[in-house]
C-alpha positions as CSV (number, residue, x, y, z in Angstrom):
1,M,30.1,6.4,-21.5
2,V,28.2,5.4,-18.4
3,T,24.8,3.6,-19.3
4,A,21.4,4.5,-17.8
5,T,21.5,1.0,-16.5
6,E,24.7,0.8,-15.0
7,R,24.1,4.1,-13.7
8,S,21.0,3.2,-11.7
9,I,22.9,-0.6,-10.7
10,A,26.0,1.5,-9.1
11,A,23.5,3.8,-7.1
12,A,21.9,0.6,-5.7
13,E,25.2,-1.4,-5.1
14,K,26.6,1.7,-3.3
15,Y,23.5,2.8,-1.2
16,S,21.1,0.1,-0.4
17,A,22.4,-2.9,1.7
18,H,23.0,-6.1,-0.3
19,N,20.3,-8.2,0.7
20,Y,19.5,-9.1,-2.9
21,H,21.2,-10.1,-5.6
22,P,19.1,-9.1,-8.8
23,L,19.6,-9.7,-12.1
24,P,21.7,-6.6,-14.0
25,V,18.6,-5.4,-15.5
26,V,17.0,-2.2,-14.7
27,V,13.2,-2.1,-15.3
28,A,11.0,1.3,-16.2
29,T,8.0,0.4,-17.5
30,A,5.8,-2.6,-17.6
31,Q,2.5,-3.8,-19.1
32,G,1.0,-7.0,-19.4
33,A,3.6,-10.3,-19.2
34,W,6.3,-7.8,-20.6
35,M,8.6,-5.1,-19.2
36,T,11.4,-2.5,-20.6
37,D,14.5,-1.6,-19.3
38,V,15.5,2.1,-19.0
39,E,17.8,1.4,-22.5
40,G,14.4,0.7,-23.8
41,R,15.1,-3.1,-24.4
42,R,11.8,-5.6,-23.7
43,Y,12.1,-8.3,-21.1
44,L,9.2,-11.2,-21.3
45,D,8.4,-11.8,-17.5
46,M,8.3,-15.5,-16.5
47,L,8.8,-14.8,-12.6
48,A,6.0,-12.5,-12.3
49,G,7.1,-11.0,-8.9
50,Y,7.0,-14.7,-7.5
51,S,3.2,-14.5,-8.2
52,A,2.3,-11.0,-6.7
53,L,1.7,-10.0,-10.6
54,N,-0.5,-12.9,-11.3
55,F,-2.6,-10.7,-13.3
56,G,0.3,-8.9,-15.1
57,H,1.7,-5.7,-15.2
58,G,-0.8,-2.7,-15.2
59,H,-4.0,-4.5,-15.4
60,R,-6.8,-2.2,-16.3
61,R,-9.3,-2.6,-13.6
62,L,-6.7,-3.2,-11.0
63,I,-5.0,0.3,-12.1
64,N,-8.6,2.1,-12.2
65,A,-9.8,0.6,-9.1
66,A,-6.4,2.2,-7.1
67,K,-6.5,5.6,-9.1
68,E,-10.2,5.9,-7.8
69,Q,-9.4,5.2,-4.4
70,L,-6.6,7.5,-4.9
71,D,-9.0,10.5,-5.0
72,R,-11.0,9.4,-1.8
73,V,-9.0,7.8,1.1
74,T,-6.0,5.7,1.4
75,L,-5.5,5.5,4.7
76,T,-7.7,5.4,7.8
77,S,-6.0,3.3,10.2
78,R,-8.1,0.6,12.1
79,A,-8.8,3.3,14.5
80,F,-11.8,3.9,12.2
81,H,-13.9,2.1,10.1
82,H,-13.9,3.0,6.4
83,D,-16.2,2.1,3.5
84,R,-14.1,-0.6,1.9
85,F,-13.3,-2.8,4.9
86,G,-16.4,-4.3,5.5
87,E,-16.9,-5.4,1.7
88,F,-13.5,-6.5,1.5
89,C,-13.7,-8.9,4.5
90,T,-16.6,-10.5,3.3
91,E,-15.9,-11.1,-0.1
92,L,-12.8,-12.8,0.6
93,A,-14.5,-15.0,3.5
94,E,-17.1,-15.7,0.8
95,L,-14.1,-16.7,-2.1
96,C,-12.4,-18.8,0.6
97,G,-15.5,-20.1,2.2
98,M,-14.6,-18.9,5.4
99,E,-16.1,-17.1,8.3
100,M,-13.5,-14.1,9.2
101,V,-10.6,-12.3,7.7
102,L,-8.0,-10.6,9.4
103,P,-5.8,-8.4,7.2
104,M,-2.1,-7.4,7.3
105,N,0.0,-6.2,4.4
106,T,3.2,-8.7,3.6
107,G,3.2,-12.4,3.8
108,A,5.6,-12.7,6.6
109,E,3.2,-10.9,8.6
110,A,0.1,-12.9,7.7
111,V,2.1,-15.9,8.4
112,E,3.2,-14.3,12.1
113,T,-0.5,-13.4,12.4
114,A,-1.5,-16.9,11.7
115,V,1.5,-18.3,14.4
116,K,-0.2,-16.1,16.9
117,T,-3.7,-17.0,16.2
118,A,-3.0,-21.1,16.5
119,R,-1.0,-20.5,20.0
120,K,-4.1,-18.3,21.4
121,W,-6.1,-20.9,19.9
122,G,-4.4,-24.0,21.4
123,Y,-4.9,-21.9,24.8
124,R,-7.9,-20.6,24.8
125,V,-9.7,-23.2,22.9
126,K,-7.9,-26.8,22.9
127,G,-6.7,-26.0,26.3
128,V,-2.7,-26.8,25.6
129,P,-0.8,-25.7,28.9
130,D,0.3,-22.0,28.4
131,G,3.8,-21.8,27.2
132,K,3.6,-25.6,25.7
133,A,2.0,-24.8,22.1
134,K,4.1,-26.5,19.4
135,I,3.4,-26.2,15.3
136,V,4.3,-28.7,13.0
137,V,6.4,-27.3,10.1
138,A,8.2,-29.1,7.1
139,D,11.5,-29.1,5.8
140,N,12.9,-26.9,2.9
141,N,9.7,-24.5,3.5
142,F,9.8,-20.9,3.0
143,H,7.3,-18.7,4.8
144,G,9.2,-15.5,5.4
145,R,12.5,-13.4,6.8
146,T,10.9,-12.0,10.4
147,T,13.0,-13.8,13.2
148,T,10.1,-16.1,14.2
149,I,9.7,-17.6,10.6
150,I,13.5,-18.2,10.0
151,S,13.5,-20.1,13.2
152,F,11.7,-22.6,11.4
153,S,13.5,-22.6,8.2
154,T,16.1,-25.0,7.5
155,D,17.7,-23.1,4.7
156,E,21.1,-21.8,6.6
157,E,21.5,-18.7,4.4
158,A,18.2,-17.1,5.7
159,R,18.9,-18.7,9.2
160,A,22.5,-18.0,10.0
161,D,23.5,-15.4,12.2
162,Y,20.3,-14.5,13.4
163,G,19.8,-16.4,16.6
164,P,18.6,-16.9,19.3
165,Y,15.7,-18.4,17.7
166,T,11.9,-18.6,18.6
167,P,11.1,-21.9,20.0
168,G,7.6,-23.8,19.5
169,F,8.2,-25.7,16.2
170,E,9.1,-29.0,15.4
171,I,10.2,-29.6,11.3
172,V,9.3,-32.9,9.5
173,P,10.1,-34.2,5.8
174,Y,8.1,-32.1,3.4
175,G,5.6,-35.0,2.0
176,D,6.3,-37.5,4.4
177,L,3.0,-37.9,6.2
178,A,4.2,-40.8,8.6
179,A,6.6,-38.5,10.3
180,L,4.3,-35.5,10.3
181,E,1.7,-37.8,12.4
182,A,4.4,-39.2,14.6
183,A,5.2,-35.2,15.2
184,V,1.8,-34.5,16.4
185,D,1.3,-34.7,20.3
186,E,-1.2,-33.3,23.0
187,H,0.8,-29.9,22.5
188,T,0.3,-29.2,18.5
189,V,-1.8,-26.6,17.8
190,A,-1.3,-26.5,14.4
191,V,0.3,-27.7,11.2
192,L,1.4,-25.2,9.0
193,L,2.5,-26.1,5.3
194,E,2.9,-24.6,1.8
195,P,0.3,-26.7,-0.5
196,I,3.5,-26.3,-2.8
197,Q,6.3,-25.4,-1.9
198,G,7.5,-22.4,-4.3
199,E,11.3,-21.5,-2.7
200,A,12.4,-24.9,-2.6
201,G,12.0,-25.1,-6.2
202,V,8.1,-25.7,-7.1
203,L,8.1,-28.9,-5.0
204,V,4.6,-30.8,-5.3
205,P,4.0,-33.0,-2.4
206,P,3.1,-36.9,-3.2
207,A,-0.4,-37.5,-4.4
208,G,-2.8,-37.6,-1.2
209,Y,-0.5,-36.0,1.1
210,L,-2.6,-32.4,1.6
211,A,-6.1,-34.9,2.4
212,G,-3.7,-37.0,4.7
213,V,-2.7,-33.8,6.7
214,R,-6.5,-32.6,7.0
215,R,-7.1,-36.1,8.1
216,V,-4.8,-36.3,10.7
217,T,-5.4,-32.2,12.0
218,R,-8.8,-33.1,12.2
219,E,-8.7,-36.4,14.1
220,R,-5.9,-34.6,16.5
221,N,-7.7,-31.6,16.8
222,V,-4.9,-29.5,15.2
223,L,-5.3,-26.6,12.9
224,F,-4.4,-27.2,9.2
225,M,-2.8,-23.7,8.1
226,A,-2.0,-23.4,4.2
227,D,0.9,-20.9,3.4
228,E,-1.0,-20.4,0.0
229,I,0.9,-16.6,-0.3
230,Q,2.5,-18.0,-3.9
231,S,0.5,-20.9,-4.5
232,G,-2.9,-19.6,-4.1
233,L,-5.1,-16.8,-6.4
234,G,-5.1,-19.1,-9.8
235,R,-1.3,-19.8,-10.1
236,T,-1.6,-23.6,-10.1
237,G,-5.4,-23.6,-12.2
238,R,-7.5,-23.7,-9.1
239,T,-8.1,-20.5,-6.6
240,F,-6.2,-22.7,-4.1
241,A,-3.6,-25.3,-4.2
242,C,-5.4,-27.4,-1.9
243,E,-8.2,-27.7,-4.2
244,H,-6.4,-30.1,-6.3
245,E,-6.7,-32.5,-3.6
246,D,-10.3,-31.5,-2.5
247,V,-9.0,-29.9,0.6
248,V,-10.2,-27.5,2.5
249,P,-7.9,-26.2,5.5
250,D,-8.8,-24.6,9.0
251,V,-6.8,-21.3,8.2
252,Y,-5.7,-19.9,4.6
253,I,-2.4,-17.9,4.6
254,L,-2.8,-15.2,1.6
255,G,-0.7,-12.5,0.1
256,K,1.1,-11.6,-2.9
257,A,-1.6,-11.9,-5.7
258,L,-3.9,-10.2,-3.5
259,G,-2.5,-6.9,-4.0
260,G,-2.9,-7.1,-7.7
261,G,1.1,-6.0,-8.2
262,V,-0.3,-2.5,-7.1
263,V,-0.1,-2.5,-3.4
264,P,1.1,-5.0,-0.5
265,V,-2.2,-7.0,1.0
266,S,-2.1,-10.3,2.9
267,A,-4.5,-12.0,5.2
268,V,-5.6,-14.8,7.5
269,V,-8.8,-16.4,6.8
270,S,-10.5,-18.7,8.8
271,S,-13.5,-19.6,10.8
272,R,-14.9,-17.5,13.9
273,E,-14.2,-20.0,16.2
274,V,-10.2,-19.3,15.1
275,L,-10.1,-15.7,14.6
276,G,-12.7,-15.1,17.1
277,V,-9.9,-15.4,20.0
278,H,-8.2,-12.1,18.9
279,K,-9.6,-9.4,20.9
280,P,-9.2,-5.6,20.7
281,G,-5.5,-4.2,20.9
282,E,-4.3,-7.9,20.9
283,H,-3.0,-7.6,17.4
284,G,-2.8,-5.2,14.7
285,S,-1.4,-2.8,11.6
286,T,-1.5,0.1,11.1
287,F,-1.6,-0.1,7.3
288,G,-3.7,-3.7,7.8
289,G,-7.1,-3.4,5.7
290,N,-6.4,0.0,4.7
291,P,-8.9,1.7,2.3
292,L,-6.4,1.3,-1.2
293,A,-5.5,-2.3,-0.1
294,C,-9.1,-3.1,0.4
295,A,-10.0,-1.4,-3.4
296,V,-7.5,-3.2,-5.5
297,A,-8.1,-6.4,-3.3
298,L,-11.6,-6.4,-3.9
299,E,-11.3,-5.8,-8.0
300,V,-8.9,-9.1,-7.3
301,I,-11.5,-11.2,-6.0
302,A,-14.1,-9.8,-8.4
303,I,-11.5,-11.0,-11.1
304,L,-10.8,-14.6,-9.6
305,R,-14.6,-15.2,-9.1
306,S,-15.0,-15.0,-13.0
307,G,-12.7,-18.4,-13.4
308,E,-10.9,-17.1,-16.4
309,Y,-7.4,-16.9,-14.8
310,Q,-7.6,-20.3,-13.3
311,E,-9.0,-21.6,-16.5
312,R,-5.7,-19.9,-18.4
313,A,-3.6,-21.2,-15.9
314,A,-4.8,-24.6,-16.0
315,R,-4.7,-24.8,-19.7
316,L,-1.6,-23.2,-20.5
317,G,0.3,-24.7,-17.5
318,D,-0.4,-28.0,-19.4
319,H,1.1,-26.7,-22.4
320,L,4.3,-25.3,-20.4
321,H,4.9,-28.8,-18.6
322,H,4.4,-30.7,-21.8
323,E,7.0,-28.5,-23.1
324,L,9.4,-28.7,-20.1
325,G,8.8,-32.3,-20.1
326,L,10.8,-32.9,-23.3
327,L,13.4,-30.7,-22.2
328,A,13.5,-33.0,-19.3
329,G,14.2,-35.8,-21.1
330,G,17.3,-34.4,-22.7
331,P,20.8,-34.0,-20.9
332,A,20.4,-30.4,-20.2
333,V,17.5,-30.7,-17.6
334,T,17.7,-32.9,-14.8
335,A,14.0,-32.6,-13.5
336,V,11.0,-30.7,-13.9
337,R,8.3,-30.0,-11.2
338,G,5.2,-27.9,-10.7
339,R,1.4,-27.3,-11.2
340,G,-0.4,-24.7,-13.4
341,L,1.8,-21.6,-15.1
342,W,4.3,-22.3,-12.3
343,A,7.4,-24.9,-12.5
344,G,10.8,-25.6,-11.1
345,V,13.5,-26.7,-13.3
346,D,16.8,-28.4,-12.5
347,I,19.7,-27.9,-14.4
348,A,22.4,-30.1,-15.4
349,P,25.7,-29.4,-13.5
350,E,27.6,-29.1,-17.0
351,I,25.0,-26.8,-18.7
352,G,25.7,-24.1,-15.6
353,T,24.0,-23.0,-12.4
354,G,20.5,-21.3,-12.1
355,R,21.8,-17.9,-12.0
356,E,24.2,-18.5,-14.8
357,V,21.0,-19.7,-16.8
358,S,18.8,-16.8,-15.5
359,E,21.7,-14.4,-17.1
360,R,21.9,-16.3,-20.6
361,L,18.1,-15.9,-20.5
362,M,17.8,-12.2,-19.6
363,A,20.7,-11.6,-22.7
364,R,17.9,-13.1,-25.0
365,G,15.0,-11.0,-23.5
366,V,13.3,-13.5,-20.9
367,L,13.3,-13.0,-17.0
368,V,13.5,-15.8,-14.8
369,K,15.3,-16.3,-11.2
370,D,17.5,-19.1,-9.8
371,T,16.9,-21.0,-6.5
372,H,19.1,-23.4,-4.7
373,G,21.8,-23.2,-7.0
374,A,20.6,-25.2,-9.7
375,T,17.0,-24.3,-10.2
376,I,15.4,-21.9,-12.3
377,R,11.6,-21.3,-11.1
378,I,9.1,-20.4,-14.4
379,A,5.8,-18.3,-13.2
380,P,4.8,-16.1,-16.0
381,P,1.7,-13.7,-15.3
382,L,-1.9,-15.4,-15.8
383,V,-2.2,-12.8,-18.5
384,I,0.6,-14.3,-20.8
385,S,-0.2,-15.5,-24.4
386,K,0.3,-18.9,-25.8
387,E,2.5,-17.2,-28.6
388,D,4.5,-15.5,-26.0
389,L,4.6,-18.4,-23.6
390,D,6.0,-20.6,-26.4
391,W,8.5,-17.7,-27.5
392,G,10.0,-17.6,-24.0
393,L,10.1,-21.5,-23.9
394,E,12.0,-21.2,-27.5
395,R,14.5,-19.1,-25.9
396,L,15.0,-21.5,-22.8
397,R,15.8,-24.1,-25.5
398,E,18.3,-22.3,-27.0
399,V,20.2,-21.5,-24.0
400,L,20.0,-25.2,-22.8
401,T,20.9,-26.8,-25.9
402,G,23.6,-24.3,-27.1
């Protein structure tokens, strides 16, 4: 007899492009930190949609905000004003300590918007000769999958066979301040970095690196653009990961959790000098800043203002890293990295690949995902209880110690 899981996976395999390799679980419902599949089996979500679900599945305040807006108006396009837009831009700018907001939908759109903004700022404000603007980025980065973004990726799996590539980027080693400083020249308009590299395996830069980048960019009149799409909005125990070094970039690039796990919402947030370079008709998005997105994101901002989830991520994150540190002292784990409720765990080859460990965890009711072969990422919703977190960590111990 064919199960509902097998039927759903077979349809996906037959009719959807194979651009993902998901674990063989078919989720039907979810609440908080738990998901239930079509067969009724429950799983602890330790991935949280790559941080899109920082506030868990079905958070009542977010669902209610969406439902209320659905009965009013969902889309106007930016051809007209709507009554949630100005409030959203005001609240997000204030949360970030900035002056202006340019809303988009997905993280990749926000990064593309930041790239375009930096170039236009370079030509209109800094005075870089036309066509010469350069942006410095780090190796092992993950900023999205558009043609321009993969042009400065060092991940051949994401990059191969998509050329010709967009010029105008220089790649330097992540965490190497001297290399970054050497790469900045008179044509450099921006440095674009993840404060913590998520897809690369939750790589935390050396202490002082972000502060050093801030110093260099300020001295050279270069924009510091922080991609906080995964690291921001509470994940690391602060509203923004840059805050761990008391750094405020020139540009925040936000997404994922900004939509509360309900709708895709992203934004570029900066000063009036930077975002003021855009004029009507030069850049836009039909759905960017739509009423439904603004209603949900406004509730996300209100939740973040309480500081509750930042505190939870810091407190439970300390516990998570203490427990993972104990595993790192054994033969199964070669390294653990991360900050807050976010960790990359490198698996010893004799234990298995990251994919194999993820599948074994799935069989025990825990969902994580692998990256770069030997690493699993752990990023539970910030609503997770300590008891559930410990339950998930115990399943990890079982998988790693046999």
